C-alpha positions as CSV (number, residue, x, y, z in Angstrom):
1,M,142.4,-87.9,-136.9
2,V,141.1,-90.3,-134.3
3,K,142.9,-88.5,-131.5
4,D,141.1,-85.5,-131.8
5,L,138.1,-87.3,-130.7
6,A,139.7,-87.3,-127.1
7,Y,140.9,-83.5,-127.3
8,Q,137.6,-83.0,-128.4
9,Y,136.0,-84.9,-125.3
10,F,138.5,-84.3,-122.3
11,G,136.9,-81.0,-120.4
12,I,134.2,-83.9,-119.2
13,V,136.4,-86.0,-119.0
14,L,138.0,-83.3,-116.6
15,K,134.6,-82.3,-114.9
16,N,132.7,-85.0,-114.1
17,L,136.2,-87.2,-112.5
18,R,137.0,-83.6,-110.8
19,I,140.4,-84.6,-112.5
20,N,143.7,-81.6,-111.6
21,S,145.2,-81.6,-115.6
22,L,148.2,-79.8,-113.8
23,N,148.8,-83.3,-112.2
24,D,148.7,-84.5,-116.0
25,Y,151.4,-81.8,-117.5
26,Y,153.4,-83.4,-113.7
27,S,153.3,-87.1,-115.1
28,S,153.6,-86.7,-118.5
29,G,157.0,-84.7,-118.0
30,I,158.2,-87.5,-115.5
31,L,157.4,-90.2,-118.2
32,N,159.2,-88.2,-121.1
33,D,162.2,-87.5,-119.1
34,I,162.6,-91.3,-118.7
35,I,161.7,-92.9,-122.0
36,P,164.4,-92.8,-124.5
37,G,163.3,-90.5,-127.1
38,P,165.3,-92.4,-130.1
39,W,163.2,-95.3,-129.7
40,R,159.7,-93.2,-130.4
41,E,160.1,-94.0,-134.3
42,L,161.0,-97.6,-133.7
43,I,158.4,-98.4,-131.6
44,L,155.6,-96.8,-133.7
45,K,157.1,-98.5,-137.1
46,K,156.7,-101.4,-135.3
47,L,153.1,-100.1,-133.4
48,T,152.1,-99.7,-137.7
49,D,153.6,-103.7,-138.6
50,L,151.5,-104.7,-135.7
51,I,148.5,-103.1,-136.5
52,C,147.9,-101.4,-140.1
53,N,145.1,-103.3,-142.4
54,K,144.9,-106.3,-140.0
55,T,142.5,-108.1,-138.0
56,V,143.1,-106.7,-133.9
57,F,141.8,-108.1,-131.0
58,I,141.1,-105.9,-127.7
59,F,141.1,-107.3,-124.3
60,G,139.4,-106.2,-121.8
61,A,139.6,-107.1,-117.4
62,G,135.8,-107.7,-117.3
63,P,134.0,-110.6,-116.5
64,S,133.5,-112.0,-119.6
65,L,136.8,-112.5,-120.3
66,E,137.8,-115.6,-118.9
67,E,135.1,-117.1,-121.2
68,S,136.6,-116.1,-124.0
69,I,140.1,-117.8,-123.7
70,Y,138.6,-121.1,-125.0
71,E,138.2,-119.2,-128.7
72,I,140.4,-116.9,-129.0
73,K,143.6,-119.3,-129.2
74,Y,143.2,-120.4,-132.3
75,F,143.6,-116.8,-134.2
76,Y,147.0,-115.9,-132.1
77,S,149.1,-116.2,-135.0
78,S,146.7,-114.4,-137.9
79,V,145.0,-111.5,-135.5
80,T,147.3,-108.8,-133.0
81,F,146.7,-108.7,-129.7
82,I,146.3,-106.1,-127.5
83,S,145.7,-106.3,-124.1
84,A,144.3,-103.7,-121.6
85,N,146.4,-103.5,-118.8
86,G,145.1,-106.5,-115.6
87,A,144.0,-108.3,-119.1
88,T,147.5,-109.3,-119.8
89,E,147.9,-111.2,-116.7
90,F,145.1,-113.4,-117.8
91,L,146.1,-113.8,-121.1
92,L,149.5,-114.7,-119.8
93,K,148.5,-117.3,-117.5
94,N,146.2,-119.3,-120.6
95,S,149.8,-118.9,-122.1
96,I,149.2,-116.2,-124.6
97,L,151.5,-113.4,-125.3
98,P,150.1,-110.0,-126.0
99,H,151.7,-108.1,-128.8
100,I,150.7,-104.7,-127.5
101,V,150.4,-103.8,-124.0
102,V,148.2,-100.6,-122.9
103,T,148.4,-99.5,-119.5
104,D,148.5,-97.2,-117.1
105,L,150.2,-98.8,-114.5
106,D,147.4,-99.8,-112.5
107,G,146.9,-103.8,-113.7
108,N,149.7,-106.5,-112.6
109,I,153.0,-104.8,-113.2
110,E,154.3,-108.4,-112.6
111,A,152.6,-108.8,-115.9
112,I,153.3,-106.3,-117.9
113,E,157.2,-106.9,-116.9
114,E,156.7,-110.7,-118.2
115,A,155.1,-109.7,-121.4
116,L,157.7,-106.6,-122.4
117,R,160.7,-109.3,-121.8
118,R,158.7,-111.6,-123.7
119,G,158.9,-108.7,-126.5
120,S,155.2,-107.3,-125.8
121,V,154.9,-103.1,-126.9
122,I,154.7,-101.8,-124.0
123,V,152.2,-98.5,-124.2
124,V,152.2,-96.7,-120.7
125,H,150.1,-94.1,-120.1
126,G,151.0,-90.8,-117.7
127,H,148.2,-88.8,-116.2
128,G,148.1,-87.4,-112.2
129,D,146.7,-90.5,-110.7
130,N,149.8,-92.7,-111.9
131,I,153.1,-90.2,-110.7
132,L,154.2,-92.4,-108.1
133,N,153.7,-95.6,-110.2
134,I,155.9,-94.7,-113.1
135,L,158.8,-93.1,-111.2
136,K,158.7,-96.6,-109.7
137,Y,158.4,-98.8,-112.7
138,V,158.6,-97.2,-115.4
139,P,162.9,-96.7,-115.1
140,K,163.0,-100.7,-115.0
141,F,160.8,-101.2,-118.9
142,K,163.8,-101.7,-121.7
143,G,163.1,-102.1,-125.1
144,N,159.6,-101.9,-126.6
145,V,158.1,-98.9,-124.4
146,I,156.6,-96.2,-125.8
147,G,154.8,-92.9,-123.7
148,T,151.0,-91.9,-124.0
149,T,149.8,-88.6,-123.0
150,Q,145.7,-87.3,-122.6
151,L,147.1,-83.8,-123.3
152,I,149.2,-82.1,-126.4
153,P,152.2,-84.2,-127.5
154,W,155.4,-83.4,-127.0
155,G,159.2,-84.9,-126.8
156,S,158.9,-88.7,-127.2
157,L,155.4,-89.1,-126.1
158,V,152.1,-89.7,-128.1
159,N,148.3,-88.9,-128.4
160,F,146.4,-92.1,-130.1
161,G,143.3,-90.7,-128.1
162,G,141.5,-92.5,-125.8
163,F,141.1,-92.1,-121.4
164,T,140.6,-95.6,-120.2
165,D,143.1,-98.4,-120.6
166,G,140.3,-100.2,-122.6
167,D,138.9,-97.7,-124.7
168,R,143.0,-96.5,-125.6
169,A,143.4,-99.6,-127.1
170,L,140.9,-98.9,-129.1
171,Y,141.6,-95.8,-130.7
172,L,145.6,-97.0,-131.0
173,A,144.0,-100.1,-133.2
174,L,142.0,-97.6,-135.6
175,Y,145.3,-95.0,-135.3
176,F,147.2,-97.5,-136.4
177,G,144.6,-98.3,-139.6
178,A,143.6,-101.7,-138.3
179,R,141.1,-103.5,-141.0
180,K,138.5,-104.8,-137.8
181,I,138.3,-105.5,-134.4
182,V,136.9,-107.5,-132.3
183,M,136.7,-106.7,-128.6
184,F,136.8,-108.8,-125.7
185,G,135.9,-108.3,-121.8
186,M,134.5,-104.6,-122.6
187,D,131.7,-105.6,-120.5
188,F,130.7,-102.0,-118.3
189,G,127.8,-103.5,-116.6
190,D,127.9,-103.3,-112.5
191,I,130.3,-105.9,-111.9
192,V,134.0,-105.3,-112.4
193,G,136.6,-108.2,-113.2
194,K,138.6,-109.7,-110.5
195,Y,141.5,-108.8,-113.1
196,S,141.1,-105.0,-113.2
197,K,142.9,-104.6,-110.3
198,P,146.0,-106.5,-108.8
199,W,143.8,-106.7,-105.0
200,L,140.9,-108.3,-106.6
201,K,140.5,-111.7,-105.8
202,K,137.0,-112.0,-107.5
203,N,134.7,-110.0,-109.3
204,V,133.4,-107.3,-107.7
205,K,130.1,-105.1,-107.5
206,I,131.1,-101.9,-109.5
207,W,132.2,-98.7,-107.5
208,D,131.0,-95.0,-108.0
209,V,134.6,-93.6,-109.9
210,K,134.8,-97.3,-112.1
211,R,131.3,-96.7,-113.3
212,K,131.6,-93.1,-114.2
213,K,134.7,-94.3,-116.0
214,F,133.0,-97.2,-117.8
215,L,130.4,-94.5,-119.1
216,I,133.6,-91.8,-120.3
217,A,135.2,-95.4,-121.7
218,K,131.4,-96.3,-123.4
219,E,131.0,-93.2,-125.0
220,L,134.2,-92.7,-126.3
221,I,134.4,-96.2,-128.2
222,E,131.1,-95.0,-129.1
223,K,131.9,-91.6,-130.8
224,A,135.3,-93.3,-132.3
225,A,133.3,-96.3,-133.9
226,G,130.6,-93.7,-135.0
227,K,133.3,-92.4,-136.8
228,F,134.6,-94.7,-138.2
229,K,131.9,-96.9,-139.4
230,D,132.4,-97.0,-142.9
231,K,136.3,-97.5,-143.0
232,V,136.4,-100.1,-140.0
233,E,134.3,-103.2,-139.1
234,I,134.5,-103.0,-135.4
235,Y,133.1,-105.8,-133.1
236,I,132.3,-107.1,-129.3
237,A,132.2,-110.5,-128.4
238,P,128.8,-111.3,-126.9
239,R,128.0,-110.6,-123.4
240,N,124.8,-108.9,-121.5
241,V,125.5,-105.5,-121.4
242,E,124.3,-102.4,-122.6
243,N,124.2,-101.5,-126.3
244,I,127.4,-99.7,-127.8
245,K,125.8,-97.8,-130.7
246,Y,127.7,-98.6,-134.5
247,V,129.6,-101.4,-132.4
248,L,128.6,-105.0,-133.6
249,E,127.8,-107.8,-131.4
250,I,129.7,-111.1,-132.4
251,K,129.5,-115.0,-131.5
252,Y,132.1,-116.2,-130.7
253,D,131.4,-119.5,-133.6
254,S,131.8,-116.5,-136.1
255,L,134.7,-115.2,-135.6
256,G,136.2,-117.3,-137.8
257,S,134.1,-116.6,-140.8
258,I,134.7,-112.2,-140.0
259,I,138.6,-112.9,-139.3
260,G,138.8,-114.3,-143.0
261,K,136.5,-112.4,-145.1
262,N,137.8,-109.6,-146.8
């Protein structure tokens, strides 16, 4: 399964980022205690209905996100929209409600709460660095919420695979059987988009830890895309970024033909 790729890679993540895995266990325990277990199967069913055999648009918070808005609104009624964390704020500002939000709670929380109130499914990830945010925000979340972990899943938690919000969104789409996937705002370059963090007022030059996370996300995407290359069409909207193996570049004016193609 696609999540097995993340298990294989997690040791490298721990080493490169010096993550304390004990904090991940602690975070997962807190998240599991807060999110009601009985909701789990209902949310999994909703995610299946939204994704299985569908075309999925995934939105990261890279600098190219803003240029995509004029091209994607037309497809909202026929495509499932998944926003990665901070991209949620941008979509809502442009009158687009993502069907699914993947977040570790370091994006614009007000935007995530608004999306939840309006019916989005919120996929909340627990890790060692967001324990305080889990305690502060998740108890307020009611309804379409499910918790994820990067450890072996237990209780009400699941592990769809992935590490950062962007690649977790891709792994989520693959896990639930998406037919085609198009990624926007997934630049992985030297500039961090202003929607990546709520305190950013403009695009900024990448910092060291973020660069390491970009490299991990890119490799995880390549691993998943390589494994599914004969089963799922995976595209990325055009941008001057490093080539991502097994992911096809698509121009905005070709979106209609790709989505309409069987």
